[in-house]
N, C-alpha and C positions, 0 to 999 in steps of 0.2 A: 482394617485400616479405614479411618475416617477421611473422606475427601474434604478439601477446603470449602468453606461456605461460599455462597454465590457472591457475597460482598468481597471476600478475599480473592476469588477468581477474577472478578471484574477489576479489582485493584492491580492484580498481576498483569492482566491484559493491558491496562493503561500504562504500567511501567514498561512493558515490552514495547509498546508503541512509542513511548517517550525515548526509549533507548534506540529504536530504529531511526527516529528523527534526529537524535544526537549523532548517530553514525552518518546520516545523510548530510547534516551540516558540517561535520568534520571533513567528509570527502569533498564537499564543495568549497569550504572556506580555508581549510588547512592544506588539503592535497591539491586543490585547484581544479577539480573535475567540474566542468560546467554541466548542469543537469539539462537533459533534453526535455522536450515537451511531455513525453510519456513518463519520464522520471518525476516531473512536477505533478502530473496527474496521479501517479502512484502515491506521492506524498500526501495529496489531498485525501486519498482513500485511507492511508495510515492514520492521519489526523482524525478522520471521521470515525474510524473504529475506536481510537483512543478517547475521543470526547464522549462517545456513547458509553464506553466502559467506565469512564470517570463519573459521568452522570449516574449510571447504575450503581456504582460503588457508594456515591454520596447519598443517593436516594434510598438504597437498600429496600427495594420494592418486594412485594409478595410474589407468589408464583406467576400470576398473570403479568405483572410488571417485568419480571425477569424474562418472560417469553417475548414481550414487546421489545425490550432492549436487545435480546438475542437476535430477533428478526432484523433490527436496525444494524447490528454488528455484522450479520451475514450479508446484508445488502452492500455495505462498504467493503467487506472482505471479498465478496463476489466481484464487485467492481475492480478491486485491486488484482484479483486473479485474472480477469479479462485484460486489464492494462499490462500487467507483467507478461502474460502469455503473448499478447500482441507484440511486445518489444522482443521477447525471445524469438518469435516467428520472424520479425524483421532482421534480427541478428543472424538467423539461420539461412537467409536468402543468399543466393549467389550474387556476387558484386554487380553483375549487369542487370539484376532485377530489383535492386534496392532503389526506393523512390528518391527523388532529388532532395537535397538538404534544404531546409527552410531557415528563416531567420531565428535568432535566439529567442527564448521564451520571454526574457525581460523586455526585449524590443517589441515583441508581439503584444505584450500587455500594455505597453505605452502607445503603440501606433495602430493596432487593429481593433475593430469592434470586438466586444467580449465574446459574442457568439462564434466568430471566426477563430478566436484564440482557443476557446474551449474545444471546438471541432478539431483543430490541429493538435491540441493536447491529447485528445482521445485517439486519434488515428496515427499520430507520430509522423516522422519524416526521416529522411536519410541519415540525419545525425543520430537518430534513435537506434540505428543499426550498428553503430560503432561500439565495440566492446572496449570500454576505457579501463576496466579492472576485472581480473579473473582470480578467483580463489586458487592459490597455488596447490592446495591439497586435494580438494574435490573437483575443482575446475568450473564451478558455477560463476556466472557473471553477476553483477549487481541485480538485474531483474530476475535472475534465477533464484537468488536468495530471497528477494521480496516475494516471489511466487511461493516459495516454501513457507515463508512466514504467514502469508495470507491464507494458505491452506491450513496451517496450524490454528490460526485465529478463527477460521470457519469451523473447524472441528471443535474447538473450545466453545464457540457460540452454540453449536448444535448440542453439545453436552449440556450447556446451561439451559437450553430450550427444553430438553427432555428430562432434566434432573428432577428429583422429588424436592418438595419445598424444604427449606432449611429448618 
């Protein structure tokens, strides 16, 4: 069985990232779920992986280029794993240990310096501990699913890094 080319694999990663963003926008604008700061930071990581994958698919580099793109995808996926893991940790805390809720992300972007906004996005707040949706079959929350997808993207990037040249 022949595995897909690196270009096809990068294209697939981009499509998966576009699909994840479509789901995020659906949940925000159709279902009315307001994203918390950690959710927004996870979106940045998804977009980062997707853009790197798109560039790699368009560029169709040689073996060294594929390795460079793979490292960049692993960076953004690793960031996403950290952010989703942090949110899962916040969601697992007892109610009395949950940090205080902060202002909404859109307000912070308007009113706070960008450094403070980024720091809050990375650390989360009490509203990040709220489970707004849970998969009825498996029981994973939104950050649980993004955690799974970031692990999958990391594994594909690792595969791309170690694969033989096309």
